C-alpha positions in Angstrom: -0.3 -0.1 0.1 1.4 3.4 -0.8 2.4 5.8 1.8 -0.1 9.0 2.1 1.3 12.2 0.8 0.1 15.4 2.2 -2.7 15.7 -1.1 -4.4 12.7 0.7 -5.0 15.1 3.8 -8.3 16.0 2.6 -10.5 19.3 3.7 -14.0 18.4 4.1 -16.9 20.9 4.1 -19.2 19.8 7.2 -23.1 20.1 6.8 -24.7 23.3 8.3 -28.2 23.6 9.5 -29.3 27.2 9.5 -31.4 28.5 12.5 -32.0 32.1 13.7 -30.7 31.3 16.9 -27.7 29.8 16.0 -26.5 27.3 13.4 -25.8 23.4 14.0 -23.3 21.2 12.5 -23.7 17.7 12.8 -20.7 15.2 12.2 -21.1 11.5 11.7 -18.8 8.7 11.5 -17.9 7.3 8.3 -20.1 10.0 6.6 -18.3 13.5 7.2 -15.5 12.1 9.2 -14.0 9.0 7.0 -13.3 6.7 9.8 -14.8 5.4 13.3 -14.5 8.2 15.9 -12.9 6.7 19.2 -11.6 9.5 20.9 -12.6 13.4 21.0 -10.5 16.3 22.4 -10.4 20.0 22.1 -7.1 22.3 22.5 -7.8 25.9 23.8 -6.3 28.8 25.6 -2.9 28.5 23.6 -0.6 31.4 24.3 0.4 33.6 21.5 3.1 32.2 19.4 2.8 28.8 20.6 2.8 25.7 18.3 0.9 22.5 18.9 1.3 19.1 17.4 4.7 18.4 15.9 4.2 14.9 15.5 2.8 12.0 13.5 0.9 8.9 14.1 1.7 5.4 12.9 -2.3 4.2 12.8 -4.3 6.6 14.3 -6.5 9.1 11.6 -7.4 12.5 12.9 -10.0 15.0 12.0 -9.2 18.7 13.0 -11.9 21.6 13.0 -11.4 25.3 13.9 -14.8 25.6 16.0 -13.3 29.0 17.2 -10.6 31.7 15.7 -8.3 30.1 13.2 -5.0 28.2 12.9 -2.3 26.6 10.1 -1.7 23.0 10.0 1.5 22.6 8.2 1.6 18.9 6.8 4.9 16.7 5.8 5.0 13.4 4.0 9.1 13.2 4.2 8.9 14.5 0.8 6.5 17.3 0.2 5.1 19.7 2.4 1.6 21.7 2.4 0.2 24.2 4.9 -3.6 24.5 5.3 -5.6 27.0 7.1 -8.7 26.2 8.9 -10.8 29.1 9.9 -14.7 28.0 9.7 -16.3 25.6 12.0 -17.8 23.9 9.1 -14.5 22.9 7.6 -12.4 20.1 8.9 -9.4 18.5 7.8 -8.6 14.8 7.5 -4.7 13.7 8.3 -4.2 10.0 8.1 -1.7 8.1 9.7 1.9 8.6 8.6 1.9 12.3 7.9 3.6 14.7 10.3 1.6 17.5 11.5 1.9 20.8 13.3 -0.8 23.7 14.3 0.5 26.8 14.2 -0.2 30.9 13.9 -3.5 30.3 16.4 -5.7 33.3 16.7 -6.7 34.5 20.2 -9.7 32.6 21.4 -8.8 29.9 18.9 -10.4 26.3 19.7 -9.3 23.2 17.8 -11.3 20.0 17.8 -10.0 16.7 17.1 -11.5 13.7 16.6 -9.5 10.7 16.5 -10.1 7.2 15.2 -8.1 5.2 18.3 -8.3 5.8 21.9 -4.9 7.3 23.3 -1.7 5.3 22.8 1.5 6.8 23.3 3.2 4.2 21.4 1.2 5.3 18.3 3.0 8.7 18.4 6.2 9.7 16.3 7.2 12.7 18.2 11.0 13.0 16.6 11.3 14.0 13.0 13.9 11.8 12.1 12.3 8.6 14.0 9.3 10.1 11.2 11.7 9.8 8.7 12.7 6.0 9.5 9.1 5.2 9.5 8.1 6.6 6.1 11.2 4.8 4.7 10.5 1.2 6.8 13.4 1.7 8.9 11.4 1.5 12.3 
């Protein structure tokens, strides 16, 4: 099976249900999110200038949404790099395993919602870029 590239990281427009009193965006497994969600967490109160992420996963898929504010995601597959901006609560970014990603440039009050395909497992994380390069070249 070929390794994923940064272009396998897809932006998904989520459905919006409009109400005068506020909008709703429903998200379902295997429909908007292309996997079964087993963990949900969100990142908030990020100090200005701080970065988050800077890791890859061996098996876990992630789906990121800027539910408030905006931020950039730098994607790296070991050959190609791509930067995606999330700034609307009705767009999400699917990041498959084997992609190095880092969240940067958080606006004030930004909240990043993360839907993950796996429960937390530290052994699934690749937190060292050299280790990531070894993993994608089959040397880990």
